N, C-alpha and C positions, 0 to 999 in steps of 0.2 A: 326575647324569650320564646321558647317553644312549648306549646300546650298540646296534649294528646287527648282527644275526646272519644269516648266509646258509648254506644247505646244499643239497645236490643229492640229490633222491630221484626215482628212475625217470626220469632224464635231465631233470628239471624243477628249476629253481632256486627255492627257497623263501626268504622273508625274514621276519624278526621284529625289531621294535624294542622294547627294554626300557629303561624310564626308572627310575632309582633315586634316592631322595632324597639330597640333599646332607647328609652327616653331618659336623659339624665334628670335627676331630681332638681339640680341647680344648673342654670345656664350661666356660664362663666364669662361670656363675651357677647357683644352686641351683634345682631345679624349684619351682613355685609351687602345685601342687595336691597335697593329701595326704588320706588317709582321716581320718574323724572321730576326734578324740582319745578316749581311754578316759574313762569316766564316774567322776569322783572326788568326786561330790557328798557332802556331809556330812563331808569330811575337812579337816583343818587342816594347812597346810604352812608351815614356816619356810624361807626362802631367804636364806642369808647372802651378803653381797655382792650383794644383789639389785637394786641401783640402776642397774647398767649391764652391758653386754656379755652374757656367757653367763648371769649371774645374772638379769638383766632378762628375757631370753628365757624362762628357766625360770619366773620369777614370772608372766609373762603367760600362758604355756601352762598352768600349774597353775590360774590363775584362770579361764581359758576352759574348763577341764575340770571346774569346779565347786568347787574348793578355796577355802576362806578362807585368804588368803595374808598372811603377815607378811614384809615386805620389810626385811631388816636392812641398815643402812648405817653408814658412819663419818661423822664430823661434816661433812667436806667434801662429802658426797653427799646432803645434805638435799633440795635442790631436785630432783635426779634421782630420789630415792626417792619424793618426793611425786608426781612426774610418772608414775612407774610405778603407784602406788596409784590416781591419777586415771584412768589408762587402764583399769585393771581394773574400777574402779567404773563408768565410763561404758559398759563393755561388759556391765554387769549383774552383776558379781561383787562380792566383799567383800574388802577388804584394808586393812591399816594399815602404817605405817612405824615401825620401832623402831631407835633408834641403839644400836650395840653394837660395840665392838672385841673380836672373838672371842678375841684373845690375852689378854684381861683376864678373870680368873675371875669377879670380882664382876659385871662387866657381862654376861657370858654367862649367869650364873644369873638375872640380872634380865631378860634377853631372854626366857627361858622363862617366868618368872613373869608378865611382861606379856602373853605370848601366852595363857597359861592364864586370866588375868584377863579378857582380851578375848573369847576363843573357847572356853574350857572345857578344851582339851587340845591335844595335838600328835599328829598321825598320821604326818607325813612331814617328814623333815629333809633339805634339800638343802645339803650342806656345801660351799659354793661359794667363799667368800671366799678370795682369794689375791692375791699381788702378786709383783713382781720387784724386786730391787736388784742389778743386774748389775755384776760386776767380775772381772778376772783374779785368780786366787787370791792372788798376792803382794800385790795392792793391796786386797783385800777386807777391810773393817773388821769387827770383832766386831759392831758395831751392824747392819751390813748382813746378816751371817749370822743374828743373833738375830731381827731383824725378820721375815725371810722364814720362818725355822723357826717363829717364834711365831705368825704369822698362818696360814701354810699348813698346818702340821702340829699344833702344840699347840692352835690354835683349833679344828681339826676334832675333836681328842680331847675338848676341853671341851664342845663342842656335842653330840657323840655321847653323852657321859656323862650330860648333862642330859636328852637325849631318852630314853635308856633308863630313867632314873628316872621320867619322865612316862608312858612306855608302861606300865610296871609299875603305877604308881599308878592309871591309868585302867582298865586291864584290856581284854580282848578285846571287840571290837564286831563280831561276825560279820556283822551286817546292813550294816556299813559297809566292812569290809575283812577278808580272810581272814587277814591278818597282824596281829600285835599292834602292829607299827610298822615303818616303812621308813626306812633311813638310806642316802642316796646321796651318796657322797664324790666330789668333783670332783678328778680327778688330771690326768694329761697323758701323752702318748706318752713324755715324759721320765721316767716311772717305770721305763722299760726302755731308753730311748735315752740314753746319756751326752751331756752338753752342756757342753763346755769353755767357760769364761767365765761359767758360770751354776751353779757347784757348789752354792750354797745352794738354788737353785730345784730343780735335779734331785734333790738329796738329800731335800728336803721331799716331792717327789712319790714317790720310792722308798719313803719312810717311810709315806706314805698307803697305798701298795699293801699293805705288810705289816700295817699297823694295821687296815685294813678287813677283810682276810682273817682276822686273829686275832679281831676282833670278831664276824665272821660265824660262825666256828667256835664261839665261846663262847655266842653268843646264839641260834643256830638252834633249840635245843630249846624256847625260849620263843616261837618263831615271830616273832622279830624278824629281818628280812632286812637285810643290809648288803652293798651293792654299790658298785662304783667305775666312773665314766665317765671315759674317757681321751681328751680331744679332741686332735686334731692341730692343724695350723695353722688358726686360725679368725679370721674378720674381726672383731676386737674392739679397743677402745682400747688395751689393754695391749701390742699388737704392731703398731701402726699403721705403723711404719717398714718392716715386712716386706712390706706389700702396697699402700701408698698411691701408689706410682709404677709405671708399666708395667715398668720395668727390675727393680725389686725383686720385683714379682709374678712376672715371668718366671723369676727365679732360684729363687723359692720353689716354683714349680710343678714344677721339676726333682725336688723331693723328694716329690711327690704323684702316684702313678701314676694316680689317678682323674681328674686333669686340671683340678681346680678347687679353690679355697680353701674351707674350711668356713664355714658361716654359723652364727650363734648358734642359729637354729631347728633345725639339724641335731642339736645337742647337746640342746636342750630336748625333742625328740621321744623321744630315748633315755631321758631322765630320766622323762618321762611313763610310758613303758612299764615302767620299773623301779619306779615308784611305784604301779602298778596291779596288780590281781589277774591280769592277763594274764601276769605274770612271777612268779606266786606260788611256783613251784618253783625259783626262781633266787635263789641267795645266794652271796656270796663270789667273784663274778666281777669281772674288769676288762674292761669293754666299750669297745673301742677304736673311736672314731668319728673316723677320720683319713684317709679316702680312700686308704688303703694306705701311709701313711708308715712303718709298722712292718714293711713287707714288704721292707725293704732294697732300694729301687729301683735303687741303683747296680749290683746284681747281675743286673738284668734283661738286661743286655748283657754279662755275664761278669765284672762287678766291676771 
């Protein structure tokens, strides 16, 4: 926009023209230039649910930061998991794909055994695998409830348990990491925002909140750090209906003060920070990466 200013000084009229950049009211996409990621060379990371969405972004980011990455997937995700592995390898990294249903205790134990067999240990666990089975409460089946709780909450417990065992077995490697191990649990804004019609999902995320903080309290004396990342609305396959049309996106943006939907890379950068020594004094937090969804945007104009 161009503004023309006029003023009178000593009976003479002075003029000045000011041009300001056009700044959009809503930013529609994430910025594309970021600082270099932290150096995680020599570390091994497991990313559960790493074949798509946020898990894929985390796996790629960890690979780019120097980690050897294990991409966990369920049977239907084999092709996608292999594609993630190929992308990491083509970029000069190291990765393998391992099939595991994290709600299954035997398969989870096997996931960690295969990781140790391939790479010697585990340094970082990104507890990301999750799903939704939505229904109104009166119509929700026990299977829908158990499936979501099993993957989203029990699966994170089983993986965290196995990670702690491996951290202790391996011991501290101060030349690699200041911490004995790092566990990063993927939660959601719905660990604090109720969500009618999704009681199983919201309950699982609320459980992750308390589980991760209890683990952080228990494990901090051993220098095992446990933190939680809580994404807001993020452009992933799990919620395509919420953003794939202009009408749906417009409705969604009413809930996001920052004016854009999140991208998987937004979440991955938070995960990288929590996995690195840059956050060595950080444990037991819930880091909301949500563009302000938890700021109660309806109250910005009085509620």
